[in-house]
C-alpha positions in Angstrom: 5.1 106.7 -9.9 5.0 107.7 -13.4 2.0 108.1 -15.3 1.1 105.3 -18.3 1.3 108.7 -20.8 4.2 110.0 -19.3 5.8 106.6 -19.7 4.8 106.3 -23.3 6.2 110.1 -23.8 9.8 109.1 -22.2 9.9 105.8 -23.9 13.0 106.3 -26.2 12.9 102.4 -27.7 9.2 103.3 -28.7 10.0 106.6 -30.4 13.1 105.5 -32.2 11.2 102.5 -33.5 8.4 104.5 -34.8 10.5 107.1 -36.2 12.7 104.5 -38.2 9.4 103.2 -39.5 8.2 106.5 -40.4 11.5 107.5 -42.1 11.2 104.3 -44.1 8.0 104.9 -45.1 8.4 108.3 -46.0 11.1 107.6 -48.3 9.1 104.9 -50.0 6.6 107.9 -50.5 9.1 110.3 -52.0 10.5 107.2 -54.2 6.9 107.0 -55.4 6.2 110.6 -56.4 9.6 111.0 -58.2 9.0 107.7 -60.0 5.4 108.2 -60.7 5.0 111.9 -60.9 1.9 111.7 -58.6 0.9 111.0 -55.1 -0.7 107.8 -54.1 -2.5 107.7 -50.7 -1.9 103.6 -50.6 1.7 104.6 -50.0 0.9 106.2 -46.8 0.1 102.5 -45.1 0.9 100.0 -47.8 3.5 97.3 -47.5 6.2 96.3 -49.8 8.3 98.4 -51.6 11.8 100.0 -51.3 12.7 100.5 -48.2 11.2 98.0 -45.9 9.5 100.0 -43.0 9.3 96.5 -41.1 13.0 96.0 -41.4 13.5 99.4 -40.4 11.6 99.0 -37.2 13.1 96.1 -36.0 16.4 96.9 -36.6 15.6 99.9 -34.4 14.5 97.9 -31.8 17.4 95.5 -31.6 19.8 98.7 -31.7 17.7 100.3 -28.7 17.4 96.8 -26.6 21.1 96.7 -26.8 21.7 100.1 -25.9 19.5 100.2 -22.9 19.6 96.6 -21.7 22.9 95.8 -23.2 23.8 92.9 -25.4 24.1 89.9 -22.8 20.5 90.6 -22.0 17.6 88.0 -22.9 15.4 90.6 -24.2 18.2 91.5 -26.7 18.4 88.1 -27.8 14.8 87.9 -28.3 14.6 91.2 -30.1 17.2 89.9 -32.6 15.1 86.7 -33.1 12.2 88.9 -33.7 14.1 90.8 -36.1 15.4 88.0 -38.0 12.2 86.4 -38.2 10.3 89.8 -39.6 12.9 90.1 -42.3 13.3 86.7 -43.3 9.1 86.6 -43.3 9.2 89.9 -45.5 11.4 88.5 -48.0 10.2 84.9 -48.4 6.8 84.6 -47.5 5.2 87.7 -48.0 7.1 88.0 -51.6 5.8 84.6 -52.5 2.2 85.8 -51.5 2.8 88.6 -53.8 3.8 86.7 -57.0 0.8 84.2 -56.4 -1.2 87.5 -56.2 0.1 88.6 -59.9 -0.6 85.0 -61.1 -4.0 84.8 -59.9 -4.7 88.5 -61.4 -3.6 87.2 -64.7 -6.3 84.3 -64.3 -9.0 86.7 -63.1 -8.2 89.0 -65.9 -8.4 86.2 -68.5 -11.9 85.1 -67.0 -13.1 89.2 -66.9 -12.5 89.0 -70.7 -14.4 86.2 -71.4 -16.9 87.6 -68.9 -17.3 84.7 -66.7 -15.8 86.1 -63.4 -16.1 89.6 -61.7 -13.8 89.8 -58.7 -11.7 92.3 -57.2 -7.7 92.1 -58.0 -5.5 90.7 -55.2 -2.7 93.2 -54.2 0.7 92.3 -55.8 3.1 94.0 -53.7 3.2 92.5 -50.2 6.9 91.2 -49.8 9.9 92.5 -50.3 13.1 91.8 -52.1 16.2 91.4 -50.1 17.9 94.6 -51.1 14.3 96.5 -49.7 14.8 94.5 -46.3 18.6 95.5 -46.4 18.2 99.0 -47.1 15.4 99.2 -44.6 17.3 97.8 -42.1 20.0 100.7 -42.9 17.4 103.3 -42.2 16.4 101.9 -39.2 20.0 101.5 -38.0 21.0 105.4 -39.0 17.5 107.4 -37.4 18.2 104.9 -34.4 21.9 106.2 -33.8 20.9 109.9 -34.9 17.9 109.5 -32.5 20.5 108.3 -29.5 23.2 110.3 -30.4 
C-alpha cells in the first residue's frame, strides 16, 4: 500500500496542474518586470493579469483527467464543467468586481480629498479579460503536454 506522501509525489495530474499555474504566474511576473522595470511582491500571489493562472490550472486538469481516465469518463466531464465555470467566472464576475472596485476607489478618492473618509483602497485587478483567460488556457495546455510527453 502506498503512503499518502508517496501518492502525492507520484500524482502526475497534481504536478502538471501545479506546474501550469506556476508557469502562468511566472509569465505574469516576467511580464510585470519588463513592463514596469521593477519587481512587485503582489505578483507572486495576486489575481488578475496576463495570463490567467486559474485558466492554466483548469485546462491542465482537463487534459490530465482526459489522458489518465479517458474522454468518456464522468470525471473528464466533471473537469470540463469545472474548467468552464472557472474560466467564465474569471472573465465575467471577477472582472465586474474589478470595475466596481475602480469606481468605488474613485469615489473614495473624491471623499478623501474633501477630508471626509479615510479608508483602504479596494483591489481593482481581480478578474481577467477573455484574452488573458485564453492565453492562460494555452499555457496550461502547453505545460501539460510537455509534462506528459
